[in-house]
N, C-alpha and C positions, 0 to 999 in steps of 0.2 A: 549488227552481228560481231558477235568475241570474234577476232582472226586466231589463230595458232599458226606458231612458225616453228620451224626447223633449221639449226642453222650446224656445219657440221666444224669440224678445224674451226671450234672458236674457243683458244683457250691464247690466241695472240691475232698478231695480225689485223686485218678485214672486220675477222671471225667474230673476235671479240670484242672491238667497233659497232658489228651491228648486236648484237647480243645486248651490249651494254642501253644502245637506245633507244631497241623494239624495248626493253626496262624502261625508260626513262619516258615513251610513249604508252607504257598498260597496254603489252600487250602480252598473249599469253605467248613463252617462248621456250623451247627447252634447244639442246645442243651438246655436243659431244665431240670430245680431242680424244688424243692420245694418253696426253698426260694429267698427271690427277692433281696439278693444281686448279684446274678446272674447280674438282670436286670440291677443292678446301676455300674457294671461292663462292660460289653459287652452292655447293651442296645438292639436300631436295632432290634424291634420286626416286624415279628414274629421269626425271626433267632433267638433270645433269647427272653426265656419266661416262667415265674413261672408256672410250671404245676404237677402238682403230678400224677405220674406213675398211681398210680390207680385207677386214674376217667377215665376211658376208652371212655368218649365221653367227654374230653379236649384231652385229647390224638389224640382220630378223628380231631376235632376240629384243632389240633393245625400241622398236617400233610393237612388238607384241605388248611390253610393261606397258608404253605409251598410251597405246590404245586401250590397254585394261581402266588405268587412271582418268581415261577418258580424254586425250588428247588424240587429236586427229587430225592433224597439218591440213592446212589449206592452203598453204604456202611452203615451202623447200629450198631453201636456200646452200646445193653442195660444195660448199666452198672451200674443203680442205685440199691444199695443193704440197706439190712439192721440187725443187727446181734441188737437179744436182751443181755442182761446183763445175760455172763454164770453163769449157774445153772443149778440142775440138772429139768430134763422135769417139774416134780410136781413143783415147789417150782415155776414156771417160768407160771405168767397170763394169763388166756387165754387170754387175751387183745394183753398183748405182743406176744402172739406164734400168732394170729392173724396179725399182726402187720408181722410181717417178714414173714409170709405167703403170704399176699397184698404185702407189693415192691417185692421182688426175684423172683417170680411165675405170680401173677396176673400184674405184672407190666413189664411184660419180653412177656405176652403172650399179650397186650395187646399197646406198641410197634410193634408187629409184626403186629396186625391186624391190626394199624394204617398206618403202611409204606410198607409191603408189597404188599400190594396191584400194590402201583403207579411201584415200581421195575419188577413187574411180569407185568405189565402191557412194562414197557420197556425193556424185556427182559433180564434185565442183572441187577447184585446186589449179596451180602453177608452181613445179618442179624447175628450177633454176638452177643452172650451173655455171660453175665460175668460167666463165676459156681468159682470153688473155688474147693482145694485139699481136700473141705469137704463137695463136691459130688464126688466124689469119693472114698471119706475112709471115717470113722468115727472118733471122741475124745467123754469124756466124755466133758460136760456143755453146749454141739452145737446142741443137738437134732435138736433143731425149724431147724435151717439154714442147717446141711446137708442133715434134712427135704426138705427144699426152694433149696439148688442147686443141690441133690439126681431130685428131680422133674421137673428143669431146663435143665437137661442131659439130662433125658425121653422126655420132651417137644421140646427139638430142633432137639434128634436122629428124632421121628415120624415126625417132620414137615418137614424133610428135604427128605423123604421121598412124599412128597405133596407137593413140589415144578417142575414150568418146568424147562425145560431144561436154561442154563444161569444164575440163581438164585440157592441162594444158602444158609445154615443157617448151622452155627459152635457152638460151645461152646467154650468158652476159660478160663484157669484154671492161674491166673496172676503170681501166685509163690509165693510169702513171701513181699510183698511191707509195706510200712512206712504211717500207713494210721489209721486215728479214730479204723477203727472196730479193727484194730489188736492189736492196743493198749486196746481196750474195752476186745478183747480175753486170752491179753497174757499180758497187764499193761503197760505202758509208757513206763520203762526202755529196757526189750528187745525187747518189738515195736521196739525203735529207733534203734537197729542195722541190721536193712529191707532198702532195698533200698530205695529210696526218689521219690516219685510218678512222679518226674522230670525228673529224669536219667531215670526211666524205661520207662519214657513214649521217649524216644528220640530213640529208636533203636523200640516202638512198632508199633507206628506209620508205619517207614517203613514195619513192618511183617503185620499192619490189610492189608494194602492200597496194599497186594501181598496174598492176600486169594479173590478165585475163585471158579468157581466150580470145579475144581477140588476136594479141599476140600470138598467139600458137604456131613455132616452130620457126619466131626470127632469133636472128643475132644480132641482139641490144648489145649497146655499150650504154656506159653511166662512166660522166667523167664530174667530178666539179674543180 
């Protein structure tokens, strides 16, 4: 059976690497990001569209347009994420804190509301929300990010219990991958020692495609 996959936040880092690897594997793929670079690289609206995951209406419209084009995903990877500049909570502006929560938590919820109904109607599919080691443990300087990823773990854990048979939801920590967010957290030199997103995605795609109902509700980790 042909697979159909959605990836949010796919203009760079893990999301971009996943799209490239899914394409290389001849998987039907659609993606969104705030950056319009995505459109220049992939084109083909509605399959690739500039959509902000914090905009619930835009996400719903994108899902509807994809469905009209015959794209009912059996795998959704809610990857879009944001990390504020590290520092103590009291030094992080309310605007920065809100942006972390809006992208990392509300963005996941918006993706779930947009795509899960179609998966439920089809009776199959897996919704994957990207989590983090900082969704299961804490470190200094990243309180907003920790709060957002702990929230994602709770959101998906509860959501998974509402799903009918055949449809599943999981969280996935990708391990330590060389992304812009990692460089922001640890500095460019230390981040450069982590695995490249493209290398990570080679095996991650196979892992993601293997997920199904038996994994429902699990907090998973994939490291390469």
